[in-house]
N, C-alpha and C positions, 0 to 999 in steps of 0.2 A: 178584835181590837177596834174599839170605838173611834170613829172619825178618821180611820186610816185605810188606804188602798195599797195594794202591792203592785209595783211597776217593775220594769226591766231597766237596769242600768248596766249595759254591756251584757255579760252572761250571769250577773249576780242579781238575785231578787232583793230589792230594798224596799222598805215601807215608805209610802208617799202619803203625807198627811194632807188632809183637806185644809185649805187656808181659812183662817178666821178673820173676817174683815171688821174693822172698827165701825161702830154704829154712827151713822151721820145724824141721828136724832138728838136734839138737845132742847132743854126748856129755856135756854137763854136766847134772847133775840139775836144776839151776835155771838155765834159759837167761838170758842177759844181757838179752834184749829184754823190753820191757814188753808184756804181752799185750793191753793196751788201745790200743797205738799204732795198729794197723791200724784198729781201730774208730773211734778219734778222727779218723784221716785221712779215713775214709769219711764220718764225720759232718760234718767240715769241708767235704768236697766237696759234700755235700747242701746245706750252708749257702750255698756259692758258687752252686749252681744256683738256690736260692731267691732270692738277691739278683739274679741275672741275670733271673729271671722278674719280680721286682719292678721292675727297670729298664724292662722292656718295658711293664709296667702303668703306670708313671709316664709314659712317653713317650706311650702311647696316651691316657692320661687328660689329659695336657697338650694333645695334639692335639684331643681332644674339647672341651676348654674353648676352644681357639682357634677351632674351628668355630662354637661358640656366639657367641663374640665377633665373628667375621667376619659372622655373620648379622646381628648388631646394627649392625655398621659398614655393611653393605650397605643396611640400613634407613635409615641416615643418608644414604647416597648417593642412595637413592630419593627422599628428601624434597627433594633439590635440583631434581627435575623433576616433583614430584608435583602442583604447582599448574598450572593451565592457562596456556598461553602468553600473555604480555602482548601486547596488540593482536592477539589470536588471530584476530580476524575477517579479518585480512589473509591468513590461510592457509586452504587448502582442508581441510575437516574430513573428507573421505573418505579411504579407504585409498590409499596410494600417494604421499602428499604428505609435507610436513614435519610436519604434525600427526600423521599416521599413523606417521612415523618415531619421534617422541617417545613415542607410545603403545607402540610396539614396544620402545623402550628401557625404559619403565616395567615392562612385562610381563616382560622378560628380567632386569631388575635384581631384581624381586621373585622371579623364579625362582632367581637366585643366592642371595638371602637364604634362601629356602626350602630350597635344596639344601644349604647349610651347616648349617642346622638339622636337616635330615634325616640328614646325615652324622654329626652329633653324636649323634643318637638311635641310629643304627646302631652306632657305636663303643661306645656305652654298653650297648646291649642285645645285641650280637652278638659283638664282639671282646673286650672286657674280661672277660666271663664265661669265655671260653676260658682266659685267663691266670689268672684267679682260681681256677678249678678245678685248673689245673696247680700253682698255688702251694699249694693244699691237699694235693695228692698228694705234693709234695716234703716238706711238713711231716709228713704221715703216714708217709712213708718214713723220716724222721728219728726219729719216735717208734718205728717198727718196729725200726730199728737200735738205738735205746736199750733197748727192752724185750727184744731178742733177743741180738744179738752183744755188746752192752756188758754185759748181765747174765752172759753166758757168760764174758766176760773177767774179771769179778769172781770167778766161781767158780774159774777157773784161778788167779787171784791168791791166793785163799783156800787152795787145795790146795797151791800152791807154798810158802806160808807154813808150812803144817803139815809138809810134807816138810823144809823148811829147819830147822824146830824139832827134828825127830827126828834129822836129820844132825848138828846141833850137839850133841844129847844123846849121840849115838853117839861123837862126838869126846871128850866129857867122860869117858864110861865107859871108853873105850879108854885114855885117859890114866890113869884111876884103876887100871885093871887093871895097868899097868906099875908104878905106884908102890906098889900094895898086894900085889904079887906074887900076884895072882889071887884075893885075898880080897875079896868083895863080895856083895851080896844077889842073890837070883834075879832080881828085877825090873830090877836094874842090869846084869845080865849082857850084855856087848856082843853076844852072839849074839842074845838076845831083842830088844835095842834095834835091831839091824840088820834083823831081820825086820819090825819096826815101820816102819823106814825104807822097806823094799820095799813094805809095805802102803800107806803114804801116797804113795810115789812112783808106784805103780800107779794109785792114785786120781787123782793129779795128771796123769799121762799121759792117762788117760781124759778128764779135763776139757779138757786141752790139745787132744786130738784132736777132741773134740766142738766145741770153740771153733774149731778150724781148719776143720772141715767147715762149720760155720755161716758162717764168714767167706768160705770159698770160694763157698758158695751165695749169700751177699750180694754178693760181687764179681761172680759170674756174672750175678746179677740186676741189678747196676748197669749192665752193658752194655745189657741190654734196656731198663732204666728210662731211661737217658740217651737211647737211641734214641727212646723214647716222648716224652721231654721235648723233644728237638729237633723231632720231628714235630709236636708240639702247637704249638711256637713258630712253625714254618713255616706251620702252618694258621692261626694267629692273624694272622701277617703277611700271608698271602694274603688273608684276609678284610679286613684293614686296607687293603691295596692296592686291593681291589675297591671299597670304599666311598670311600676318599680319592681314589684314582686316578680312579674313576668320577665323583666330584664335580668333580675338576679338568678332566676331559674335558667334562663338562656345562657347566662355566663357560666353557671355550674355545668350545664349541658355541653358547652363548648370546651370547657376544661376537661370534662370527662371524655370527650371525643379525642382530644389531644392525647390523653393517657391511653385510650384504646388504640390509637394509631401506633403509639410506641410499643404497646404490649403485643401488637399483632406482628411485629417484626421478628421473624425466627432468629434465634441466636446465631446461626451459621449462615444467614442469608447473605450478608455483605461479604463474608470471606469466600463463600462458594462462588459468587459472581465475580469477585475480585480475582480469585484464582483462575477462573475461566478466561477472563479478559487478559490476564498476564501469565498464562501458562508457559509462554516461551521465555519468560524471564525468571519465573520461580523455579525452585529446585524440586525435581521429582523425588518424593520421599522413597520411592521404590528403586531409584537409580543406584547402581553399585558405587562404593567408595573409589576414589581415584588411587592409583598406585604409581609409584615412581617408574616402574617397568613399562607402564602403558603410556607414559608421557613422552612426547616428541618435542624437540626444540631445534632451532637452527644450528647447523654445523655439528649436530650430535654425532654423526658418523664420519666426520672429516678425518682424513688420513693422518693428520697431525695428532689426533686424540687416541690413536691406537698404539698400544704399547708394543715395542719390539720383543720384549720378554719381561715377565713379571712373576713374582712369587716370593716365598719366604726364604731368607738367608740368615745365617748366624754371623754376627759381627763381633770381632774380638773386643772385649771391653777394656777400656783404659783403667778401670777401677781394679787395682791389684787385690782388693779385698773380695772381689767377686769369686764365688765358689766355682762356678762352671767356667768362667773365663770368657764366655760368649753370651751375647744377648740376641734374641730373635726379633726380627722386624720384617716389614714387607717392603720389597725393593722393586723398582721398575726402571727399564731403559726406554726412553721416549724417542720419537723421531726427531725431537729438537736436540738430541745428543746429550741429554742429561741423565745422570744416574740419581734418582730420587729415592730417599729412604723414608718410610712412614712407620709409625708405631704399629699399625695394623691395617687391615683392608676394609675397615668400616667407614663408609662415606656419610653415615647418617647420625651417629651418636655425637661425634665432634667434627669440627671443621678440619678436613684432612690437609693440614699444612705440612710440607716436608720437614722432617727433622735433619735431613742431609740432602744436599744438592751439589753434585760435582759435574762440571762441564767436561765431558770426556775428551774432546779434542785437546784440551789443555792439561790432561792428566797423563800419568805414566802407568801402564798396566803391566803387572807381573804375570809370568806364566803360571799355569796351574800346577799344583803339587797335590795329587790325589783329589780330594774334594775341596781343597783350599786354593785361594788365589788372593792377590792383593792389588790395590789401586792406590796410587799416590797422586793427590790432587788437592785443590782448594775448595772447601765447603762454602758455598755462596747462599745457603738457605736463610742466613740471618741478615741479608741485605748488606748495608754499607759496612757494618762492623765486621762481617765475615770477609769482605774484600781486603781489609787492612791486615788480616791475619795471614800467616804463611801456609804452605802446603803441609799436609800430614799424610802418613801412610796408613791405610785402613786395611785390615785383614778380614777376609770373608771366608765362610765355610758353607758349602752347599750340602744338600742331603746326601748326594752320591758323587763320585768322580765324574760320571756322565753328565750330571746336572752342572757341575762346575765347568766342564768343558763347553757346554751350551752357553753358559753365561760369558765365558771367556771369548768365544767366537763372536757373539753379538757385540760385546764391548769393543773387541778389536776392530770389527768391521765398522762400528759406529764411530770410533775414534779416527779412522782414516789415516792419511799420510801425516797429518799434523800431530798425531798422537801415537807413535809406534810403540809396540809392546817392548818392555824391558825385562831383562832377567830379574828374578826375585833377588832382593838384596836386604840383608839385615832383618829378615822376618821369616816366619814359618813357611810361607808358600814356596819359596825357592830353597836352594841349597844354602846352608849357613855360611856366612862370610863375615869377616871382621870389618869393623868400621873403616880401617885403612883401606882394605880391599874395595870397600863400597865406594870410596872416593875415586878409585882408579877405573871404575866401570865406564866403558866407552859405548855410547849408543851408536849403533850403525843404522843409518836410515834405510828403510826397505826400498827395494826397487819395484817398479810398477810395470805392468804390461798392459797393452790396450786390449780390453775385452770386447766381446761382441756388442755389449750395450754401450750406453753413453758414459757410464761410470767407470772409473779406474779402480783396480783392486791391487792391493800390495801383494808382492810375490814372495816375500820372505819376512819373517819376524823372529826376533830372538826369543827362544823358548827354553834354552838350557840354563842350568844354574851356573854359579861361579864357584870355582874351587881354588883354594890357595889365595894368591894375590893377583891372579891373572883373570882377564875377561875372556870368556869362551864364546865365540859367535855361533849362532845356530846355522844349520845348513841353509843355503840360499835357494834351495829348490822351491818352485812355485807352490804356494799354499793358498787355496781359495778362501776368501774372507766372506763371512756372512754379511748380507746387506738386506734392507727392507725388500729389495726387489727379488732376492733369492731365498733368504731364510724365512721371511714372513714373521708373524708374532708367535712367540712360544710362551706358554705359562707353565710354571713349575709348581 
């Protein structure tokens, strides 16, 4: 390729053409071109380089400010995790846990803020000065061009003006020579004037050649100068990349370190250490389940909670449609002198509220008849509503006559003197009587004898049935009554 050279522009090979310069030679005494055109062109080119350098300065200056701003932004980011963890006592404070992970994040985030601040200082102290010096060199080159080539161009312009003046004067005198037929003064002789033209033309040519040589020297120097300008810019950008790219790499490294710190935390690290610190408060998974039987509570074994007798009894149903006539329930005599009836003996499935509650000292107890006996009293299990209702007679049936006798003895001893046993009336437990005869029943209060203990025991109770229309009293011989002190608790 003729007249071309191959140079490097970045990493791409591009053809570089050799410049072709306009010939300064002309047959005209006064060339048409302006001698300052070349100088102005070169001056404008230096101005372009100065602006290009200024662009780089502005770019790096803006990047420098951005680095300072980023440093402040990372300080704000750091504030989000600067305070200790809330409920931090739940986390292990040693390295390798969540608390250590956050400490690693704080250190690395502070490192990012510091790296941006350091990059800002490096750009300000190491990169910008390179471009500022280059800017001054371009300005000095412009001054050099102004004081040298531009001054020479003015001298050429001055010489050309003088030559032009004498050429014009020669034209006037040659014209006068034709019109005056050769009559003129010696100083106006065209011959003399022409020699003056040659004199000034010689001086002009000397100035033009000097200016040409100066411009050639400046042009040749421009090649070297521009090479220097580009090299300096490359140096500045290399330094810029070193700091900014290094800072970006450091930021990436710091983020990677944060990720590594999080990934190094074993999944069970926090729980295992938490469990060790709080083993006295956490539940041992190997511990057996609690049972009601193993639980103890205050007054659990108080004497008032122990039944005098308890078990299943059959109660005569008031429902005439009932096939059996009796319904089975769970009954208990308590030290509080209540007869409580429950649906069953299950304390867990439902709340065991009594379906029947009779205060025995206020009740009338009938004697046993085989496995049957009856009680006449007021049911107070329903609260106020039950208090307003009257007494009713309830017939019970035990499993055996012996069981019935046990219940009767406990009930009689629990009722005490205020509730003497009565003969069975109008029901199955005693002998059948008519309603009229039932009205003539006379209760005979029992007599008491002083026992060896502090409690008094009744000595007699009516146990016989009633026949006809008369009341038959039972023998008054002493009959020991069961009591908590003597009989204890019996279960049926």
